[in-house]
Every structure is written in structure tokens, then in C-alpha cells.
C-alpha positions as CSV (number, residue, x, y, z in Angstrom):
1,M,128.2,116.4,81.4
2,T,130.0,117.6,84.6
3,T,131.1,115.6,87.5
4,T,131.4,116.5,91.2
5,T,132.2,113.2,92.9
6,T,134.9,110.6,92.1
7,I,134.9,107.2,93.9
8,A,137.7,104.7,93.4
9,G,138.8,106.9,90.4
10,I,135.4,106.7,88.8
11,P,133.5,110.0,88.2
12,I,129.9,109.8,89.2
13,P,127.8,111.3,86.3
14,D,126.3,114.6,87.4
15,S,124.3,115.8,84.4
16,A,120.7,116.9,85.0
17,L,119.5,113.5,83.8
18,A,121.8,111.7,86.1
19,R,120.8,113.8,89.1
20,E,117.2,113.2,88.4
21,A,117.8,109.5,88.1
22,T,119.6,109.6,91.5
23,D,116.7,111.5,93.1
24,L,114.1,109.1,91.7
25,V,115.9,106.0,92.9
26,R,116.8,107.4,96.3
27,D,113.1,108.3,96.8
28,A,111.6,105.0,95.5
29,A,114.1,102.5,96.8
30,S,115.3,101.6,100.3
31,P,118.8,102.6,101.3
32,L,119.9,99.0,100.8
33,L,118.9,99.1,97.1
34,F,120.1,102.6,96.5
35,H,123.6,101.8,97.8
36,H,123.6,98.5,96.0
37,S,122.7,100.2,92.7
38,R,125.4,102.8,93.0
39,R,127.9,100.1,93.7
40,V,126.7,98.2,90.6
41,F,127.6,101.3,88.6
42,L,131.0,101.7,90.2
43,W,131.9,98.0,89.9
44,G,130.7,97.9,86.3
45,A,132.7,101.1,85.4
46,L,135.8,99.7,87.1
47,R,135.5,96.4,85.2
48,G,134.9,98.3,82.0
49,R,137.9,100.5,82.5
50,D,140.1,97.5,83.2
51,Q,138.8,95.7,80.1
52,G,139.3,98.7,77.9
53,L,135.7,98.9,77.0
54,A,134.2,102.1,75.5
55,F,131.0,102.7,77.4
56,D,128.6,105.6,78.0
57,P,128.9,106.4,81.7
58,E,125.5,108.1,81.8
59,L,123.7,105.1,80.2
60,L,125.6,102.7,82.5
61,Y,124.6,104.8,85.5
62,V,120.9,104.8,84.6
63,G,121.0,101.0,83.9
64,A,122.7,100.4,87.3
65,L,120.4,102.7,89.3
66,F,117.2,101.4,87.8
67,H,118.0,97.7,87.6
68,D,116.2,96.8,90.9
69,L,113.3,99.3,90.7
70,G,111.0,96.3,90.1
71,L,111.6,95.3,93.7
72,T,110.1,98.6,95.0
73,P,106.4,99.1,95.8
74,R,106.2,102.1,93.5
75,F,107.4,100.3,90.3
76,A,106.6,96.6,91.0
77,R,104.0,94.9,88.8
78,A,102.3,91.6,89.4
79,D,102.2,90.4,85.8
80,Q,105.9,90.3,84.7
81,R,109.4,89.6,85.9
82,F,110.8,92.3,88.2
83,E,113.6,92.9,85.8
84,L,111.1,94.1,83.2
85,D,109.6,96.6,85.7
86,G,112.9,98.4,86.0
87,A,113.8,98.1,82.3
88,D,110.4,99.6,81.3
89,E,110.8,102.5,83.7
90,A,114.4,103.2,82.5
91,R,113.3,103.3,78.9
92,R,110.4,105.6,79.7
93,F,112.7,107.9,81.8
94,L,115.4,108.1,79.1
95,T,112.9,108.7,76.3
96,A,111.3,111.5,78.3
97,H,114.7,113.1,78.5
98,G,115.3,113.0,74.8
99,I,117.5,109.9,74.6
100,A,117.2,108.2,71.3
101,A,115.5,104.8,70.9
102,E,118.6,102.7,70.4
103,P,120.5,103.8,73.5
104,A,117.3,103.7,75.5
105,D,116.7,100.2,74.3
106,R,120.3,99.3,75.2
107,V,119.6,100.3,78.8
108,W,116.3,98.4,78.7
109,T,118.2,95.3,77.6
110,A,120.9,95.7,80.3
111,I,118.3,95.7,83.0
112,A,116.1,93.0,81.5
113,L,119.0,90.6,81.2
114,H,120.9,91.3,84.4
115,T,119.9,88.1,86.1
116,T,120.5,86.0,82.9
117,P,123.9,84.4,83.2
118,E,126.6,84.8,80.5
119,I,124.5,86.2,77.5
120,P,124.8,89.9,78.5
121,L,128.6,89.6,78.7
122,H,128.7,89.2,75.0
123,M,126.6,92.2,74.2
124,A,127.1,96.0,74.1
125,P,129.4,97.3,76.9
126,E,126.6,99.0,78.9
127,I,124.7,95.7,78.9
128,A,127.7,93.6,79.8
129,L,128.8,96.0,82.6
130,V,125.4,96.2,84.4
131,T,125.6,92.4,84.7
132,R,129.3,92.6,85.7
133,G,128.4,95.1,88.4
134,V,125.5,93.0,89.7
135,E,127.4,89.8,89.7
136,L,130.3,91.3,91.6
137,D,128.1,93.0,94.2
138,V,125.7,90.1,94.8
139,L,127.6,87.0,93.9
140,G,131.2,88.1,94.3
141,L,132.1,87.2,90.7
142,G,135.2,89.2,89.8
143,Y,136.0,90.1,93.4
144,A,139.7,89.4,93.0
145,A,139.9,91.3,89.7
146,L,139.8,94.6,91.6
147,P,142.5,95.8,94.0
148,D,141.7,96.0,97.7
149,A,142.0,99.8,97.7
150,E,139.3,100.2,95.0
151,R,136.9,97.8,96.7
152,D,137.5,99.5,100.0
153,A,136.8,103.0,98.5
154,V,133.5,101.9,96.9
155,V,132.3,100.2,100.1
156,A,133.4,103.2,102.2
157,A,131.2,105.5,100.0
158,H,128.3,103.0,99.8
159,P,128.4,100.6,102.8
160,R,127.0,97.1,102.7
161,P,126.2,96.1,106.3
162,D,124.7,92.6,106.5
163,F,124.2,92.8,102.7
164,K,124.0,89.2,101.9
165,N,121.0,88.6,104.2
166,Q,119.4,92.0,103.5
167,I,119.5,91.6,99.7
168,L,118.0,88.1,99.9
169,A,115.2,89.5,102.0
170,A,114.6,92.3,99.5
171,F,114.5,89.8,96.6
172,T,112.0,87.7,98.6
173,E,109.7,90.5,99.4
174,G,109.9,91.9,95.8
175,I,108.9,88.6,94.1
176,R,106.9,86.5,96.6
177,D,103.6,87.8,95.1
178,R,104.5,86.8,91.6
179,P,106.2,83.4,91.9
180,D,105.3,82.3,88.4
181,T,107.6,85.0,87.0
182,T,110.6,83.1,88.4
183,F,110.2,80.2,86.1
184,G,113.6,79.6,84.4
185,N,115.1,82.4,86.5
186,V,117.7,82.4,89.3
187,K,115.2,84.1,91.5
188,A,113.3,80.8,91.9
189,D,116.2,79.8,94.2
190,V,115.3,82.7,96.5
191,L,111.7,81.7,96.8
192,E,112.6,78.0,97.3
193,H,114.8,79.0,100.3
194,F,112.5,81.6,101.9
195,V,108.9,81.1,100.9
196,P,107.2,78.1,102.5
197,G,105.2,76.0,100.1
198,F,106.8,77.4,96.9
199,V,107.2,74.9,94.2
200,R,109.4,75.9,91.3
201,G,108.4,75.3,87.7
202,D,109.8,72.3,86.0
203,F,110.8,72.7,82.3
204,V,110.6,68.9,81.7
205,E,107.1,68.7,83.2
206,V,106.0,71.6,81.1
207,I,107.1,69.7,78.0
208,K,105.5,66.4,79.1
209,N,102.2,68.1,80.0
210,S,101.8,70.3,77.0
211,D,98.8,70.0,74.7
212,W,100.9,68.2,72.1
213,P,99.8,64.5,71.9
214,E,103.4,63.3,71.5
């Protein structure tokens, strides 16, 4: 694998597979999601480096780039969580490029769990670092763990103008037509804020109203 670009000391994977992944996401996703996804890779790689984790940069790159494909018109489905849309496409993509089942499944898991707090952080490095990258870029978790110079270098390469409002709008548009998939998911918060009439599922009510007599 060769590299041609380094941002904040992190080489951007430049294999044929990585270049094709870049082209696919750049074509399918908005600039907002493309830049966000590249930052997720960089944040994850920086956190992994600082934690001394041994991770596969190419797998982390695909996991980061594909993690929000389920919010795009091309890859969004109506019958499952948006995280699974991106996870399914990543596994298909990696398998088509000759990546073995276990690493392809690792990337699937990284994407599928990236909105599930805490659990991914105790799993394989690529899984943990996709979540680390997402949490830093969207929620600011781990912001102070990186030096100002590294944060500035990443944002200079992949700007985030009005990112907080824009990513919330992207989440809303990507999931408003499948509200039931947000049950037990942090994305229910998004719909509650931005979709009039949305009523979140209630775990307690599901238990009380199940078919069991007692």
C-alpha cells in the first residue's frame, strides 16, 4: 500500500481499494458527509496512535468512509437502521475486493455499532476507532486529547463550516422516513427535535403491552 497524502502526521491510505472507496463515497455522499467521514478516519487514527493500538489503516479507512452511507439516497433502505446500510455496503465492497470474511466482518461491526455507546470501545481496534472518530467529530468526545495543531491540520484539510447544524439536518433527512428504526437508538433524539409529531418508542410500554399475560 502506498501513500501520497499525510494529514496531521497520518498517512491517507492510497491503495487501489482505498482510492475506489474514496471515489465511491465522494460520488454518493454530500461534501458534508465526505469531509466528516475523512475526519472520522483521521481522528480515529490519531487516537489509535496515541493509545498504542495496532490497527489496519485500510480497514479503518473503509469503515470511516462508509459509516454514513446509509444517510445517502443511493444506499438508504427503509427497512433497517441506517448504520446497517453502510455496514452491508462496506462488507460487500471489501468482499468484492478479495478481503477475507473476518476483516470484512470487523468493518461491518465497526459501522453497525458506531452509534452504540461504550460497547465498540472494548472491541477490535478498527471497531473502537471508528466510534472514537465519530464521537470526536460529532460529540466532541476526546477533543482535548489531541493537540491544537493536530486538530487544526485535520480541519484545514477537511473543513467543517456550520457542521453541528448541517450534520443534524443530514441525520434528520436520512432517517425521517424510517422512524421505527430509531427505537433504542441515539437517533431518536434527532427526530424528537426536528420532526413534528414524532413519538419515540418506549421500552417500558413495549414490555407492558407485549402478548405475555403477566
